[in-house]
N, CA, C and O atoms as a printed pandas DataFrame, in Angstrom:
     atom_number atom_name residue_name chain_id  residue_number  x_coord  y_coord  z_coord
0              1         N          MET        A               1    2.227  -27.704   -6.109
1              2        CA          MET        A               1    2.652  -26.841   -5.193
2              3         C          MET        A               1    4.095  -26.496   -5.582
3              4         O          MET        A               1    4.837  -27.459   -5.771
4              5         N          LYS        A               2    4.556  -25.371   -5.715
5              6        CA          LYS        A               2    6.090  -25.079   -6.140
6              7         C          LYS        A               2    6.519  -24.655   -4.707
7              8         O          LYS        A               2    5.924  -23.924   -3.916
8              9         N          VAL        A               3    7.764  -25.334   -4.572
9             10        CA          VAL        A               3    8.493  -25.032   -3.229
10            11         C          VAL        A               3    9.678  -23.959   -3.716
11            12         O          VAL        A               3   10.301  -24.104   -4.768
12            13         N          GLU        A               4    9.869  -22.951   -2.858
13            14        CA          GLU        A               4   10.823  -22.061   -2.972
14            15         C          GLU        A               4   12.128  -22.482   -2.531
15            16         O          GLU        A               4   12.288  -22.905   -1.386
16            17         N          SER        A               5   13.170  -22.386   -3.445
17            18        CA          SER        A               5   14.519  -22.764   -3.121
18            19         C          SER        A               5   15.150  -21.679   -2.207
19            20         O          SER        A               5   14.464  -20.676   -2.011
20            21         N          SER        A               6   16.370  -21.758   -1.624
21            22        CA          SER        A               6   17.028  -20.952   -0.754
22            23         C          SER        A               6   17.402  -19.698   -1.639
23            24         O          SER        A               6   17.405  -18.552   -1.190
24            25         N          LEU        A               7   17.694  -20.008   -2.853
25            26        CA          LEU        A               7   18.147  -18.927   -3.816
26            27         C          LEU        A               7   16.724  -17.855   -3.937
27            28         O          LEU        A               7   16.766  -16.645   -3.719
28            29         N          ASP        A               8   15.651  -18.536   -4.286
29            30        CA          ASP        A               8   14.331  -17.651   -4.336
30            31         C          ASP        A               8   14.205  -16.853   -3.087
31            32         O          ASP        A               8   13.999  -15.642   -3.165
32            33         N          LEU        A               9   14.313  -17.448   -1.952
33            34        CA          LEU        A               9   14.285  -16.663   -0.627
34            35         C          LEU        A               9   15.258  -15.596   -0.654
35            36         O          LEU        A               9   14.899  -14.436   -0.447
36            37         N          ARG        A              10   16.578  -15.924   -0.914
37            38        CA          ARG        A              10   17.546  -14.766   -0.877
38            39         C          ARG        A              10   17.221  -13.479   -1.902
39            40         O          ARG        A              10   17.529  -12.304   -1.704
40            41         N          TYR        A              11   16.542  -14.013   -3.000
41            42        CA          TYR        A              11   16.283  -13.038   -4.092
42            43         C          TYR        A              11   15.108  -12.068   -3.408
43            44         O          TYR        A              11   15.202  -10.843   -3.490
44            45         N          ASN        A              12   14.113  -12.649   -2.799
45            46        CA          ASN        A              12   13.089  -11.832   -2.267
46            47         C          ASN        A              12   13.514  -11.068   -1.099
47            48         O          ASN        A              12   12.956  -10.008   -0.815
48            49         N          ILE        A              13   14.457  -11.541   -0.417
49            50        CA          ILE        A              13   14.964  -10.803    0.895
50            51         C          ILE        A              13   15.889   -9.549    0.350
51            52         O          ILE        A              13   15.952   -8.479    0.956
52            53         N          ALA        A              14   16.493   -9.784   -0.696
53            54        CA          ALA        A              14   17.294   -8.710   -1.264
54            55         C          ALA        A              14   16.381   -7.602   -1.879
55            56         O          ALA        A              14   16.711   -6.419   -1.810
56            57         N          ALA        A              15   15.247   -8.001   -2.472
57            58        CA          ALA        A              15   14.407   -7.068   -3.144
58            59         C          ALA        A              15   13.619   -6.227   -1.878
59            60         O          ALA        A              15   13.274   -5.053   -2.010
60            61         N          MET        A              16   13.406   -6.961   -0.719
61            62        CA          MET        A              16   12.873   -6.329    0.343
62            63         C          MET        A              16   13.765   -5.303    0.991
63            64         O          MET        A              16   13.306   -4.250    1.435
64            65         N          TYR        A              17   15.034   -5.614    1.041
65            66        CA          TYR        A              17   16.086   -4.640    1.514
66            67         C          TYR        A              17   16.208   -3.464    0.712
67            68         O          TYR        A              17   16.415   -2.381    1.260
68            69         N          ILE        A              18   16.096   -3.567   -0.594
69            70        CA          ILE        A              18   16.270   -2.577   -1.621
70            71         C          ILE        A              18   15.066   -1.728   -1.361
71            72         O          ILE        A              18   15.198   -0.510   -1.242
72            73         N          ALA        A              19   13.926   -2.294   -1.270
73            74        CA          ALA        A              19   12.546   -1.475   -1.128
74            75         C          ALA        A              19   12.743   -0.722    0.105
75            76         O          ALA        A              19   12.282    0.419    0.132
76            77         N          ILE        A              20   13.421   -1.225    1.248
77            78        CA          ILE        A              20   13.325   -0.549    2.452
78            79         C          ILE        A              20   14.376    0.599    2.417
79            80         O          ILE        A              20   14.091    1.695    2.899
80            81         N          LEU        A              21   15.524    0.370    1.881
81            82        CA          LEU        A              21   16.533    1.222    1.917
82            83         C          LEU        A              21   16.671    2.325    0.874
83            84         O          LEU        A              21   17.410    3.284    1.097
84            85         N          ARG        A              22   16.007    2.220   -0.215
85            86        CA          ARG        A              22   16.122    3.177   -1.247
86            87         C          ARG        A              22   14.693    3.931   -1.261
87            88         O          ARG        A              22   13.629    3.332   -1.418
88            89         N          GLU        A              23   14.813    5.361   -1.069
89            90        CA          GLU        A              23   13.912    6.246   -1.142
90            91         C          GLU        A              23   13.090    6.299   -2.335
91            92         O          GLU        A              23   11.913    6.647   -2.243
92            93         N          ASP        A              24   13.728    5.913   -3.701
93            94        CA          ASP        A              24   13.159    6.144   -4.810
94            95         C          ASP        A              24   12.360    4.780   -5.361
95            96         O          ASP        A              24   11.892    4.648   -6.492
96            97         N          ILE        A              25   12.326    3.897   -4.384
97            98        CA          ILE        A              25   11.506    2.634   -4.699
98            99         C          ILE        A              25   10.157    2.769   -4.060
99           100         O          ILE        A              25   10.057    3.119   -2.884
100          101         N          ALA        A              26    9.170    2.512   -4.771
101          102        CA          ALA        A              26    7.757    2.608   -4.257
102          103         C          ALA        A              26    6.970    1.218   -4.335
103          104         O          ALA        A              26    6.092    0.930   -3.522
104          105         N          THR        A              27    7.325    0.459   -5.286
105          106        CA          THR        A              27    6.653   -0.837   -5.304
106          107         C          THR        A              27    7.669   -2.150   -5.462
107          108         O          THR        A              27    8.782   -2.127   -5.985
108          109         N          PRO        A              28    7.055   -3.202   -4.924
109          110        CA          PRO        A              28    7.980   -4.465   -5.011
110          111         C          PRO        A              28    8.649   -4.633   -6.478
111          112         O          PRO        A              28    9.840   -4.894   -6.650
112          113         N          GLU        A              29    7.747   -4.453   -7.451
113          114        CA          GLU        A              29    8.245   -4.519   -8.858
114          115         C          GLU        A              29    9.503   -3.763   -9.239
115          116         O          GLU        A              29   10.398   -4.237   -9.939
116          117         N          GLN        A              30    9.492   -2.552   -8.720
117          118        CA          GLN        A              30   10.676   -1.717   -8.810
118          119         C          GLN        A              30   11.939   -2.237   -8.178
119          120         O          GLN        A              30   13.043   -2.099   -8.705
120          121         N          ALA        A              31   11.724   -2.864   -6.983
121          122        CA          ALA        A              31   12.839   -3.311   -6.270
122          123         C          ALA        A              31   13.278   -4.742   -7.070
123          124         O          ALA        A              31   14.479   -4.979   -7.198
124          125         N          PHE        A              32   12.451   -5.516   -7.508
125          126        CA          PHE        A              32   13.016   -6.588   -8.376
126          127         C          PHE        A              32   13.584   -6.208   -9.724
127          128         O          PHE        A              32   14.340   -6.960  -10.338
128          129         N          ALA        A              33   13.172   -4.930  -10.208
129          130        CA          ALA        A              33   13.748   -4.545  -11.488
130          131         C          ALA        A              33   15.174   -4.073  -11.250
131          132         O          ALA        A              33   16.003   -4.157  -12.156
132          133         N          ILE        A              34   15.468   -3.601  -10.106
133          134        CA          ILE        A              34   16.783   -3.156   -9.659
134          135         C          ILE        A              34   17.548   -4.368   -9.717
135          136         O          ILE        A              34   18.533   -4.437  -10.452
136          137         N          LEU        A              35   17.155   -5.388   -8.959
137          138        CA          LEU        A              35   17.885   -6.627   -8.985
138          139         C          LEU        A              35   18.254   -7.289  -10.363
139          140         O          LEU        A              35   19.321   -7.852  -10.610
140          141         N          GLU        A              36   17.197   -7.127  -11.214
141          142        CA          GLU        A              36   17.332   -7.770  -12.618
142          143         C          GLU        A              36   18.120   -6.655  -13.512
143          144         O          GLU        A              36   18.302   -6.882  -14.708
144          145         N          GLU        A              37   18.548   -5.543  -12.962
145          146        CA          GLU        A              37   19.366   -4.573  -13.422
146          147         C          GLU        A              37   18.541   -3.993  -14.836
147          148         O          GLU        A              37   19.089   -3.823  -15.926
148          149         N          LYS        A              38   17.153   -3.749  -14.544
149          150        CA          LYS        A              38   16.247   -3.175  -15.619
150          151         C          LYS        A              38   16.050   -1.724  -15.244
151          152         O          LYS        A              38   15.436   -0.992  -16.019
152          153         N          GLY        A              39   16.465   -1.327  -14.265
153          154        CA          GLY        A              39   16.139    0.076  -13.814
154          155         C          GLY        A              39   14.784    0.178  -13.050
155          156         O          GLY        A              39   14.111   -0.844  -12.915
156          157         N          ILE        A              40   14.410    1.220  -12.610
157          158        CA          ILE        A              40   13.083    1.425  -11.995
158          159         C          ILE        A              40   12.040    1.550  -13.033
159          160         O          ILE        A              40   12.247    2.176  -14.073
160          161         N          LYS        A              41   10.836    0.920  -12.747
161          162        CA          LYS        A              41    9.901    1.086  -13.651
162          163         C          LYS        A              41    9.506    2.317  -13.927
163          164         O          LYS        A              41    9.292    3.072  -12.979
164          165         N          THR        A              42    9.345    2.733  -15.136
165          166        CA          THR        A              42    8.823    4.141  -15.493
166          167         C          THR        A              42    7.565    4.159  -16.414
167          168         O          THR        A              42    6.847    5.151  -16.542
168          169         N          ALA        A              43    7.367    2.964  -17.045
169          170        CA          ALA        A              43    6.099    2.965  -17.754
170          171         C          ALA        A              43    5.058    2.063  -16.933
171          172         O          ALA        A              43    5.291    0.958  -16.444
172          173         N          TYR        A              44    3.828    2.803  -16.891
173          174        CA          TYR        A              44    2.758    2.125  -16.203
174          175         C          TYR        A              44    1.707    1.673  -17.046
175          176         O          TYR        A              44    1.440    2.409  -17.995
176          177         N          THR        A              45    1.049    0.622  -16.913
177          178        CA          THR        A              45    0.027   -0.031  -17.695
178          179         C          THR        A              45   -1.370    0.612  -17.336
179          180         O          THR        A              45   -1.519    1.252  -16.295
180          181         N          ASP        A              46   -2.312    0.426  -18.182
181          182        CA          ASP        A              46   -3.560    0.770  -17.942
182          183         C          ASP        A              46   -4.202    0.341  -16.656
183          184         O          ASP        A              46   -5.059    1.011  -16.079
184          185         N          GLU        A              47   -3.740   -0.818  -16.237
185          186        CA          GLU        A              47   -4.205   -1.423  -14.902
186          187         C          GLU        A              47   -3.603   -0.716  -13.774
187          188         O          GLU        A              47   -4.264   -0.596  -12.742
188          189         N          ASP        A              48   -2.412   -0.229  -13.853
189          190        CA          ASP        A              48   -1.835    0.601  -12.982
190          191         C          ASP        A              48   -2.578    2.042  -12.746
191          192         O          ASP        A              48   -2.825    2.601  -11.677
192          193         N          VAL        A              49   -2.855    2.464  -14.080
193          194        CA          VAL        A              49   -3.639    3.917  -13.799
194          195         C          VAL        A              49   -5.105    3.620  -13.366
195          196         O          VAL        A              49   -5.729    4.512  -12.791
196          197         N          GLU        A              50   -5.648    2.500  -13.594
197          198        CA          GLU        A              50   -6.953    2.149  -13.196
198          199         C          GLU        A              50   -6.991    2.072  -11.653
199          200         O          GLU        A              50   -7.969    2.446  -11.006
200          201         N          ASP        A              51   -5.729    1.501  -11.036
201          202        CA          ASP        A              51   -5.545    1.190   -9.668
202          203         C          ASP        A              51   -5.411    2.879   -9.020
203          204         O          ASP        A              51   -5.934    3.205   -7.955
204          205         N          MET        A              52   -4.700    3.720   -9.797
205          206        CA          MET        A              52   -4.530    5.156   -9.402
206          207         C          MET        A              52   -5.801    5.811   -9.242
207          208         O          MET        A              52   -6.019    6.619   -8.339
208          209         N          THR        A              53   -6.653    5.464  -10.125
209          210        CA          THR        A              53   -8.037    6.087  -10.253
210          211         C          THR        A              53   -8.858    5.724   -9.149
211          212         O          THR        A              53   -9.542    6.523   -8.510
212          213         N          LYS        A              54   -8.763    4.330   -8.910
213          214        CA          LYS        A              54   -9.518    3.733   -7.571
214          215         C          LYS        A              54   -9.097    4.455   -6.345
215          216         O          LYS        A              54   -9.920    4.965   -5.584
216          217         N          LEU        A              55   -7.673    4.504   -6.131
217          218        CA          LEU        A              55   -7.234    5.008   -5.068
218          219         C          LEU        A              55   -7.783    6.600   -4.715
219          220         O          LEU        A              55   -8.067    7.032   -3.598
220          221         N          TYR        A              56   -7.836    7.256   -5.885
221          222        CA          TYR        A              56   -8.179    8.661   -5.780
222          223         C          TYR        A              56   -9.787    8.575   -5.442
223          224         O          TYR        A              56  -10.267    9.208   -4.502
224          225         N          GLU        A              57  -10.465    7.844   -6.183
225          226        CA          GLU        A              57  -11.962    7.717   -5.866
226          227         C          GLU        A              57  -12.242    7.362   -4.463
227          228         O          GLU        A              57  -13.343    7.639   -3.987
228          229         N          GLN        A              58  -11.219    6.697   -3.673
229          230        CA          GLN        A              58  -11.299    6.195   -2.424
230          231         C          GLN        A              58  -10.961    7.333   -1.448
231          232         O          GLN        A              58  -11.158    7.219   -0.239
232          233         N          GLY        A              59  -10.451    8.417   -2.008
233          234        CA          GLY        A              59  -10.268    9.482   -1.088
234          235         C          GLY        A              59   -8.771   10.019   -0.926
235          236         O          GLY        A              59   -8.475   11.034   -0.294
236          237         N          LEU        A              60   -7.886    9.196   -1.583
237          238        CA          LEU        A              60   -6.481    9.481   -1.530
238          239         C          LEU        A              60   -6.168   10.722   -2.368
239          240         O          LEU        A              60   -6.773   10.866   -3.430
240          241         N          CYS        A              61   -5.310   11.586   -1.992
241          242        CA          CYS        A              61   -5.056   12.886   -2.846
242          243         C          CYS        A              61   -3.874   12.369   -3.817
243          244         O          CYS        A              61   -3.231   11.335   -3.635
244          245         N          TYR        A              62   -3.706   13.277   -4.880
245          246        CA          TYR        A              62   -2.767   12.998   -5.934
246          247         C          TYR        A              62   -1.357   12.832   -5.160
247          248         O          TYR        A              62   -0.682   11.833   -5.408
248          249         N          GLU        A              63   -0.953   13.674   -4.340
249          250        CA          GLU        A              63    0.361   13.501   -3.755
250          251         C          GLU        A              63    0.414   12.219   -3.030
251          252         O          GLU        A              63    1.431   11.543   -3.185
252          253         N          GLU        A              64   -0.523   11.778   -2.261
253          254        CA          GLU        A              64   -0.240   10.450   -1.565
254          255         C          GLU        A              64   -0.203    9.253   -2.686
255          256         O          GLU        A              64    0.534    8.277   -2.545
256          257         N          ILE        A              65   -0.936    9.399   -3.639
257          258        CA          ILE        A              65   -0.823    8.189   -4.772
258          259         C          ILE        A              65    0.442    8.429   -5.340
259          260         O          ILE        A              65    1.118    7.420   -5.541
260          261         N          GLY        A              66    0.929    9.517   -5.648
261          262        CA          GLY        A              66    2.259    9.855   -6.318
262          263         C          GLY        A              66    3.481    9.285   -5.316
263          264         O          GLY        A              66    4.532    8.842   -5.780
264          265         N          ARG        A              67    3.232    9.350   -4.048
265          266        CA          ARG        A              67    4.314    8.647   -3.177
266          267         C          ARG        A              67    4.373    7.217   -3.481
267          268         O          ARG        A              67    5.440    6.625   -3.643
268          269         N          ILE        A              68    3.211    6.659   -3.557
269          270        CA          ILE        A              68    3.076    5.236   -3.827
270          271         C          ILE        A              68    3.659    4.717   -4.927
271          272         O          ILE        A              68    4.321    3.681   -4.877
272          273         N          TYR        A              69    3.445    5.442   -6.087
273          274        CA          TYR        A              69    4.102    4.993   -7.423
274          275         C          TYR        A              69    5.385    5.714   -7.802
275          276         O          TYR        A              69    6.004    5.425   -8.827
276          277         N          GLY        A              70    5.787    6.700   -6.916
277          278        CA          GLY        A              70    6.987    7.319   -7.157
278          279         C          GLY        A              70    6.775    8.345   -8.333
279          280         O          GLY        A              70    7.677    8.414   -9.168
280          281         N          LEU        A              71    5.819    9.037   -8.457
281          282        CA          LEU        A              71    5.457   10.139   -9.407
282          283         C          LEU        A              71    5.098   11.327   -8.705
283          284         O          LEU        A              71    4.860   11.295   -7.497
284          285         N          SER        A              72    5.043   12.386   -9.390
285          286        CA          SER        A              72    4.596   13.647   -8.945
286          287         C          SER        A              72    3.140   13.674   -8.838
287          288         O          SER        A              72    2.542   12.873   -9.556
288          289         N          LYS        A              73    2.423   14.474   -8.048
289          290        CA          LYS        A              73    1.060   14.698   -7.928
290          291         C          LYS        A              73    0.569   15.206   -9.318
291          292         O          LYS        A              73   -0.576   14.919   -9.668
292          293         N          TYR        A              74    1.316   15.889  -10.068
293          294        CA          TYR        A              74    0.755   16.491  -11.307
294          295         C          TYR        A              74    0.734   15.274  -12.465
295          296         O          TYR        A              74   -0.176   15.227  -13.292
296          297         N          THR        A              75    1.761   14.354  -12.443
297          298        CA          THR        A              75    1.751   13.220  -13.313
298          299         C          THR        A              75    0.518   12.398  -12.962
299          300         O          THR        A              75   -0.221   11.993  -13.858
300          301         N          ILE        A              76    0.277   12.137  -11.657
301          302        CA          ILE        A              76   -0.741   11.234  -11.299
302          303         C          ILE        A              76   -2.204   11.789  -11.760
303          304         O          ILE        A              76   -3.108   11.074  -12.191
304          305         N          ARG        A              77   -2.261   13.213  -11.585
305          306        CA          ARG        A              77   -3.508   13.887  -12.075
306          307         C          ARG        A              77   -3.732   13.622  -13.645
307          308         O          ARG        A              77   -4.769   13.177  -14.138
308          309         N          ARG        A              78   -2.647   13.954  -14.285
309          310        CA          ARG        A              78   -2.697   13.875  -15.761
310          311         C          ARG        A              78   -2.946   12.374  -16.175
311          312         O          ARG        A              78   -3.662   12.148  -17.150
312          313         N          ARG        A              79   -2.398   11.383  -15.490
313          314        CA          ARG        A              79   -2.695   10.105  -16.014
314          315         C          ARG        A              79   -4.042    9.545  -15.744
315          316         O          ARG        A              79   -4.551    8.656  -16.426
316          317         N          ILE        A              80   -4.619   10.136  -14.670
317          318        CA          ILE        A              80   -6.008    9.810  -14.395
318          319         C          ILE        A              80   -6.953   10.435  -15.172
319          320         O          ILE        A              80   -7.961    9.829  -15.535
320          321         N          GLU        A              81   -6.699   11.807  -15.528
321          322        CA          GLU        A              81   -7.509   12.509  -16.468
322          323         C          GLU        A              81   -7.395   11.803  -17.788
323          324         O          GLU        A              81   -8.489   11.593  -18.311
324          325         N          ARG        A              82   -6.404   11.407  -18.423
325          326        CA          ARG        A              82   -6.220   10.747  -19.617
326          327         C          ARG        A              82   -7.007    9.634  -19.514
327          328         O          ARG        A              82   -7.861    9.468  -20.385
328          329         N          TYR        A              83   -6.889    8.771  -18.558
329          330        CA          TYR        A              83   -7.325    7.496  -18.438
330          331         C          TYR        A              83   -8.947    7.549  -18.472
331          332         O          TYR        A              83   -9.611    6.755  -19.139
332          333         N          ARG        A              84   -9.418    8.415  -17.800
333          334        CA          ARG        A              84  -10.712    8.590  -17.720
334          335         C          ARG        A              84  -11.437    9.255  -19.078
335          336         O          ARG        A              84  -12.626    9.014  -19.288
336          337         N          LYS        A              85  -10.721   10.042  -19.921
337          338        CA          LYS        A              85  -11.203   10.379  -21.148
338          339         C          LYS        A              85  -11.206    9.317  -22.042
339          340         O          LYS        A              85  -12.172    9.154  -22.787
340          341         N          LYS        A              86  -10.187    8.527  -22.062
341          342        CA          LYS        A              86  -10.138    7.264  -22.985
342          343         C          LYS        A              86  -11.280    6.258  -22.622
343          344         O          LYS        A              86  -12.009    5.793  -23.499
344          345         N          ASP        A              87  -11.408    5.945  -21.328
345          346        CA          ASP        A              87  -12.457    5.048  -21.037
346          347         C          ASP        A              87  -13.865    5.800  -21.197
347          348         O          ASP        A              87  -14.802    5.041  -21.443
348          349         N          LEU        A              88  -14.133    6.993  -21.110
349          350        CA          LEU        A              88  -15.462    7.679  -21.388
350          351         C          LEU        A              88  -15.755    7.514  -23.028
351          352         O          LEU        A              88  -16.868    7.247  -23.481
352          353         N          THR        A              89  -14.668    7.703  -23.756
353          354        CA          THR        A              89  -14.949    7.676  -25.283
354          355         C          THR        A              89  -15.222    6.201  -25.640
355          356         O          THR        A              89  -15.944    5.937  -26.601
356          357         N          ASP        A              90  -14.682    5.274  -24.915
357          358        CA          ASP        A              90  -14.924    3.993  -25.254
358          359         C          ASP        A              90  -16.382    3.262  -24.654
359          360         O          ASP        A              90  -16.930    2.234  -25.054
360          361         N          GLY        A              91  -16.750    4.113  -23.643
361          362        CA          GLY        A              91  -17.958    3.859  -23.033
362          363         C          GLY        A              91  -17.715    2.860  -21.844
363          364         O          GLY        A              91  -18.703    2.383  -21.286
364          365         N          ASN        A              92  -16.613    2.562  -21.483
365          366        CA          ASN        A              92  -16.292    1.640  -20.289
366          367         C          ASN        A              92  -16.316    2.043  -18.937
367          368         O          ASN        A              92  -16.225    1.239  -18.010
368          369         N          LEU        A              93  -16.445    3.348  -18.783
369          370        CA          LEU        A              93  -16.220    3.898  -17.465
370          371         C          LEU        A              93  -17.351    4.900  -17.206
371          372         O          LEU        A              93  -17.653    5.710  -18.082
372          373         N          LYS        A              94  -17.960    4.867  -16.068
373          374        CA          LYS        A              94  -18.968    5.754  -15.599
374          375         C          LYS        A              94  -18.227    6.942  -15.119
375          376         O          LYS        A              94  -17.075    6.838  -14.698
376          377         N          ARG        A              95  -18.880    8.104  -15.174
377          378        CA          ARG        A              95  -18.207    9.261  -14.677
378          379         C          ARG        A              95  -18.160    9.266  -13.148
379          380         O          ARG        A              95  -19.133    8.898  -12.489
380          381         N          SER        A              96  -17.115    9.651  -12.636
381          382        CA          SER        A              96  -17.102    9.521  -11.161
382          383         C          SER        A              96  -17.635   10.966  -10.523
383          384         O          SER        A              96  -17.484   12.064  -11.057
384          385         N          THR        A              97  -18.215   10.732   -9.403
385          386        CA          THR        A              97  -18.891   11.870   -8.823
386          387         C          THR        A              97  -17.801   12.902   -8.232
387          388         O          THR        A              97  -18.089   14.079   -8.014
388          389         N          ARG        A              98  -16.576   12.379   -8.001
389          390        CA          ARG        A              98  -15.539   13.274   -7.425
390          391         C          ARG        A              98  -14.998   14.094   -8.412
391          392         O          ARG        A              98  -14.683   13.604   -9.495
392          393         N          LYS        A              99  -14.843   15.330   -8.169
393          394        CA          LYS        A              99  -14.285   16.260   -9.110
394          395         C          LYS        A              99  -12.946   16.294   -9.128
395          396         O          LYS        A              99  -12.374   16.128   -8.051
396          397         N          ILE        A             100  -12.202   16.499  -10.258
397          398        CA          ILE        A             100  -10.812   16.619  -10.436
398          399         C          ILE        A             100  -10.469   18.037  -10.246
399          400         O          ILE        A             100  -11.002   18.834  -11.018
400          401         N          TYR        A             101   -9.629   18.504   -9.302
401          402        CA          TYR        A             101   -9.313   20.007   -9.216
402          403         C          TYR        A             101   -7.891   20.009   -9.827
403          404         O          TYR        A             101   -6.996   19.174   -9.700
404          405         N          ARG        A             102   -7.924   21.345  -10.630
405          406        CA          ARG        A             102   -6.712   21.457  -11.326
406          407         C          ARG        A             102   -5.949   22.602  -10.558
407          408         O          ARG        A             102   -4.828   22.952  -10.927
């Protein structure tokens, strides 16, 4: 069992304050990136896009998902479409019954 030091707690609290106070921060990872002076995360993994796709299939609109990830609704739509096409060609993803509106 790992015990957090007071420095770890301060680091986590600082990230929380950044996430609360900055409007351009949408995820904890982005707040920690600011603390580590790496800048806001702009590259998203396939896992992130898979999560975006799941959120969309659960009924969230592109704009709502965009607010979560700090991206425009157009970017979200494009990433989901590319992800689905890639997985459909690989045979890993079944077609969603929900239509994508352009």
